[in-house]
PANU-482055 format. One record per atom (N, C-alpha, C): chain; atom name; residue in three letters; x, y, z. Coordinates in pm, 1 decimal, padded with zeros to 6 digits. Example, Ala and Ser with C-alpha at 12.3 -4.5 7.8 and 13.67 -1.06 7.14 Angstrom:
R, A, N, Ala, 01319.0, -00569.0, 00780.0
R, A, CA, Ala, 01230.0, -00450.0, 00780.0
R, A, C, Ala, 01320.0, -00330.0, 00780.0
R, A, N, Ser, 01285.0, -00225.0, 00708.0
R, A, CA, Ser, 01367.0, -00106.0, 00714.0
R, A, C, Ser, 01290.0, 00003.0, 00787.0
This chain:
R, A, N, Unk, -06166.9, 04674.5, 00500.1
R, A, CA, Unk, -06023.4, 04737.5, 00501.4
R, A, C, Unk, -05928.5, 04584.6, 00538.8
R, A, N, Unk, -05817.7, 04591.2, 00499.0
R, A, CA, Unk, -05751.2, 04491.1, 00516.3
R, A, C, Unk, -05661.1, 04420.5, 00406.3
R, A, N, Unk, -05724.4, 04442.1, 00312.9
R, A, CA, Unk, -05702.5, 04368.7, 00155.2
R, A, C, Unk, -05755.8, 04215.5, 00129.1
R, A, N, Unk, -05861.5, 04196.1, 00179.8
R, A, CA, Unk, -05929.6, 04081.0, 00165.6
R, A, C, Unk, -05838.5, 03937.5, 00256.5
R, A, N, Unk, -05908.8, 03819.6, 00250.2
R, A, CA, Unk, -05851.8, 03726.0, 00334.1
R, A, C, Unk, -05717.2, 03678.5, 00317.1
R, A, N, Unk, -05675.0, 03605.8, 00417.4
R, A, CA, Unk, -05536.4, 03558.8, 00402.3
R, A, C, Unk, -05543.5, 03442.7, 00274.9
R, A, N, Unk, -05415.4, 03439.4, 00194.6
R, A, CA, Unk, -05386.0, 03376.8, 00098.9
R, A, C, Unk, -05341.6, 03243.8, 00140.4
R, A, N, Unk, -05347.2, 03124.2, 00079.8
R, A, CA, Unk, -05314.7, 03002.4, 00114.6
R, A, C, Unk, -05172.3, 03009.9, 00084.4
R, A, N, Unk, -05095.0, 02914.2, 00182.9
R, A, CA, Unk, -04946.3, 02934.9, 00179.1
R, A, C, Unk, -04895.6, 02783.3, 00213.6
R, A, N, Unk, -04774.0, 02754.9, 00143.1
R, A, CA, Unk, -04724.2, 02619.8, 00204.8
R, A, C, Unk, -04677.5, 02583.2, 00326.4
R, A, N, Unk, -04732.2, 02477.0, 00410.2
R, A, CA, Unk, -04701.5, 02455.4, 00521.4
R, A, C, Unk, -04565.5, 02421.4, 00529.5
R, A, N, Unk, -04479.7, 02369.3, 00433.9
R, A, CA, Unk, -04344.4, 02318.7, 00456.3
R, A, C, Unk, -04216.7, 02391.8, 00403.7
R, A, N, Unk, -04256.2, 02520.8, 00413.1
R, A, CA, Unk, -04153.8, 02630.5, 00400.2
R, A, C, Unk, -04110.8, 02649.5, 00530.2
R, A, N, Unk, -03979.5, 02657.9, 00549.6
R, A, CA, Unk, -03929.6, 02691.8, 00672.1
R, A, C, Unk, -03889.8, 02831.2, 00687.2
R, A, N, Unk, -03868.1, 02919.2, 00741.9
R, A, CA, Unk, -03835.4, 03060.8, 00780.5
R, A, C, Unk, -03774.0, 03072.4, 00899.7
R, A, N, Unk, -03642.5, 03174.6, 00915.2
R, A, CA, Unk, -03589.9, 03169.6, 01053.3
R, A, C, Unk, -03677.9, 03292.4, 01100.3
R, A, N, Unk, -03742.2, 03365.4, 01012.3
R, A, CA, Unk, -03836.2, 03502.4, 01096.6
R, A, C, Unk, -03964.4, 03417.9, 01122.1
R, A, N, Unk, -04017.6, 03293.9, 01079.4
R, A, CA, Unk, -04122.0, 03247.8, 01154.7
R, A, C, Unk, -04233.4, 03238.2, 01033.1
R, A, N, Unk, -04197.1, 03259.0, 00889.4
R, A, CA, Unk, -04296.3, 03226.3, 00803.2
R, A, C, Unk, -04394.7, 03292.8, 00777.8
R, A, N, Unk, -04533.3, 03280.8, 00723.7
R, A, CA, Unk, -04628.5, 03372.7, 00670.1
R, A, C, Unk, -04709.8, 03372.3, 00827.3
R, A, N, Unk, -04753.9, 03504.3, 00858.4
R, A, CA, Unk, -04824.1, 03541.6, 00963.3
R, A, C, Unk, -04787.7, 03462.2, 01089.7
R, A, N, Unk, -04617.3, 03497.3, 01100.1
R, A, CA, Unk, -04584.8, 03434.9, 01228.6
R, A, C, Unk, -04634.5, 03497.8, 01379.4
R, A, N, Unk, -04698.3, 03472.8, 01490.2
R, A, CA, Unk, -04697.4, 03568.1, 01580.3
R, A, C, Unk, -04719.0, 03441.3, 01713.3
R, A, N, Unk, -04590.3, 03417.6, 01745.6
R, A, CA, Unk, -04569.8, 03321.6, 01822.8
R, A, C, Unk, -04666.3, 03378.2, 01960.0
R, A, N, Unk, -04668.5, 03264.5, 02054.0
R, A, CA, Unk, -04748.2, 03290.5, 02169.9
R, A, C, Unk, -04674.1, 03335.1, 02273.2
R, A, N, Unk, -04547.5, 03338.8, 02300.5
R, A, CA, Unk, -04441.2, 03386.3, 02399.0
R, A, C, Unk, -04360.7, 03522.7, 02342.3
R, A, N, Unk, -04423.2, 03597.1, 02232.1
R, A, CA, Unk, -04350.3, 03703.2, 02179.0
R, A, C, Unk, -04314.3, 03784.1, 02274.5
R, A, N, Unk, -04396.6, 03815.2, 02385.8
R, A, CA, Unk, -04372.1, 03942.5, 02467.9
R, A, C, Unk, -04250.2, 03875.0, 02569.4
R, A, N, Unk, -04238.9, 03765.9, 02615.1
R, A, CA, Unk, -04111.4, 03688.4, 02684.4
R, A, C, Unk, -03993.1, 03714.2, 02594.7
R, A, N, Unk, -04039.7, 03667.7, 02461.2
R, A, CA, Unk, -03859.4, 03693.2, 02369.3
R, A, C, Unk, -03829.2, 03826.5, 02371.8
R, A, N, Unk, -03925.2, 03918.8, 02344.3
R, A, CA, Unk, -03884.7, 04052.2, 02318.8
R, A, C, Unk, -03825.6, 04100.5, 02455.3
R, A, N, Unk, -03858.1, 04079.7, 02591.7
R, A, CA, Unk, -03836.8, 04118.3, 02679.2
R, A, C, Unk, -03677.4, 04033.8, 02730.6
R, A, N, Unk, -03675.2, 03899.8, 02709.8
R, A, CA, Unk, -03545.2, 03863.8, 02710.1
R, A, C, Unk, -03443.5, 03923.1, 02610.4
R, A, N, Unk, -03446.1, 03921.8, 02474.7
R, A, CA, Unk, -03393.6, 04016.0, 02397.7
R, A, C, Unk, -03353.1, 04142.2, 02421.3
R, A, N, Unk, -03428.8, 04239.4, 02511.5
R, A, CA, Unk, -03399.2, 04369.7, 02537.9
R, A, C, Unk, -03343.7, 04369.9, 02639.4
R, A, N, Unk, -03354.2, 04265.9, 02748.5
R, A, CA, Unk, -03259.9, 04249.5, 02873.4
R, A, C, Unk, -03102.7, 04232.4, 02816.4
R, A, N, Unk, -03095.1, 04113.1, 02742.3
R, A, CA, Unk, -02974.5, 04111.4, 02667.9
R, A, C, Unk, -02904.8, 04185.3, 02628.0
R, A, N, Unk, -02954.0, 04304.4, 02500.3
R, A, CA, Unk, -02907.3, 04376.0, 02450.2
R, A, C, Unk, -02875.8, 04497.4, 02525.4
R, A, N, Unk, -02926.6, 04525.5, 02629.3
R, A, CA, Unk, -02900.6, 04615.1, 02751.7
R, A, C, Unk, -02791.9, 04605.9, 02841.7
R, A, N, Unk, -02793.6, 04489.3, 02875.6
R, A, CA, Unk, -02678.2, 04422.8, 02942.0
R, A, C, Unk, -02520.9, 04439.4, 02866.0
R, A, N, Unk, -02544.0, 04365.8, 02724.0
R, A, CA, Unk, -02443.5, 04386.6, 02641.8
R, A, C, Unk, -02373.4, 04561.0, 02646.6
R, A, N, Unk, -02492.5, 04622.5, 02618.1
R, A, CA, Unk, -02434.0, 04761.9, 02590.0
R, A, C, Unk, -02358.1, 04851.0, 02724.4
R, A, N, Unk, -02449.9, 04769.3, 02806.8
R, A, CA, Unk, -02385.1, 04847.6, 02934.6
R, A, C, Unk, -02222.0, 04789.4, 02992.6
R, A, N, Unk, -02209.3, 04669.6, 02960.4
R, A, CA, Unk, -02115.2, 04617.2, 02972.2
R, A, C, Unk, -01988.7, 04647.4, 02885.5
R, A, N, Unk, -02038.7, 04703.5, 02763.8
R, A, CA, Unk, -01962.7, 04766.3, 02646.2
R, A, C, Unk, -01913.6, 04910.3, 02710.6
R, A, N, Unk, -02015.6, 04969.2, 02769.3
R, A, CA, Unk, -01984.2, 05114.1, 02811.0
R, A, C, Unk, -01905.9, 05126.7, 02939.8
R, A, N, Unk, -01922.8, 05011.6, 03036.4
R, A, CA, Unk, -01823.3, 05016.4, 03144.7
R, A, C, Unk, -01693.0, 05024.4, 03126.3
R, A, N, Unk, -01653.3, 04886.7, 03031.6
R, A, CA, Unk, -01537.0, 04836.1, 02983.6
R, A, C, Unk, -01483.0, 04973.5, 02900.6
R, A, N, Unk, -01543.5, 05043.9, 02821.3
R, A, CA, Unk, -01487.2, 05167.7, 02774.3
R, A, C, Unk, -01437.1, 05290.1, 02855.3
R, A, N, Unk, -01544.1, 05286.0, 02923.1
R, A, CA, Unk, -01490.2, 05370.4, 03028.5
R, A, C, Unk, -01391.2, 05363.5, 03133.8
R, A, N, Unk, -01379.3, 05237.7, 03158.7
R, A, CA, Unk, -01280.1, 05187.1, 03244.8
R, A, C, Unk, -01103.4, 05207.9, 03176.0
R, A, N, Unk, -01117.5, 05165.1, 03043.9
R, A, CA, Unk, -01021.5, 05178.2, 02980.4
R, A, C, Unk, -00972.1, 05328.1, 02879.5
R, A, N, Unk, -01046.6, 05405.6, 02927.4
R, A, CA, Unk, -01047.7, 05561.6, 02860.6
R, A, C, Unk, -00932.7, 05637.7, 02942.1
R, A, N, Unk, -00848.3, 05682.9, 02833.6
R, A, CA, Unk, -00739.8, 05768.9, 02874.7
R, A, C, Unk, -00760.9, 05898.1, 02846.6
R, A, N, Unk, -00715.4, 05985.3, 02975.4
R, A, CA, Unk, -00748.4, 06160.9, 02925.3
R, A, C, Unk, -00608.7, 06209.3, 02960.5
R, A, N, Unk, -00556.0, 06292.7, 02849.7
R, A, CA, Unk, -00444.1, 06362.5, 02853.1
R, A, C, Unk, -00450.0, 06500.7, 02926.2
R, A, N, Unk, -00575.0, 06540.8, 02918.3
R, A, CA, Unk, -00632.5, 06653.3, 02978.1
R, A, C, Unk, -00784.8, 06659.3, 03029.4
R, A, N, Unk, -00795.0, 06655.1, 03177.0
R, A, CA, Unk, -00919.6, 06643.4, 03209.1
R, A, C, Unk, -01024.4, 06759.8, 03169.1
R, A, N, Unk, -01142.9, 06714.9, 03151.0
R, A, CA, Unk, -01222.6, 06824.7, 03086.4
R, A, C, Unk, -01284.4, 06915.5, 03202.3
R, A, N, Unk, -01294.0, 07073.8, 03189.3
R, A, CA, Unk, -01313.2, 07166.8, 03299.7
R, A, C, Unk, -01394.9, 07134.6, 03450.6
R, A, N, Unk, -01378.9, 07169.7, 03516.5
R, A, CA, Unk, -01448.8, 07142.7, 03629.7
R, A, C, Unk, -01628.7, 07175.0, 03617.3
R, A, N, Unk, -01703.3, 07096.4, 03659.1
R, A, CA, Unk, -01863.9, 07128.0, 03626.2
R, A, C, Unk, -01917.8, 07107.8, 03474.7
R, A, N, Unk, -01846.9, 07063.9, 03391.1
R, A, CA, Unk, -01839.6, 07016.3, 03265.2
R, A, C, Unk, -01894.1, 06867.4, 03258.5
R, A, N, Unk, -01991.3, 06842.0, 03160.3
R, A, CA, Unk, -02044.9, 06711.0, 03161.6
R, A, C, Unk, -01940.0, 06634.2, 03052.3
R, A, N, Unk, -01912.9, 06489.3, 03104.5
R, A, CA, Unk, -01860.5, 06399.6, 03009.2
R, A, C, Unk, -01907.0, 06251.8, 03052.8
R, A, N, Unk, -01944.4, 06188.5, 02990.8
R, A, CA, Unk, -02004.2, 06074.1, 02978.4
R, A, C, Unk, -01963.9, 05970.5, 03083.0
R, A, N, Unk, -01828.0, 05953.6, 03070.4
R, A, CA, Unk, -01774.3, 05859.0, 03164.2
R, A, C, Unk, -01736.2, 05895.3, 03260.1
R, A, N, Unk, -01784.0, 05988.5, 03329.9
R, A, CA, Unk, -01758.1, 06051.6, 03468.0
R, A, C, Unk, -01735.8, 05924.3, 03608.6
């Protein structure tokens, strides 16, 4: 299973994704940093949006709305 051995590839080709068979040693740390940054930006955008929200008629009492 697996389709055979890896094929030879040129070592001088640069790729922003890491090239052939890229598996950096610190991929877990890189993923964690990226996820923290993404969640932080998303939370800041949600907070900014909620702070700037204008309602001309408030939702009925007891009803759910996300920026409460």
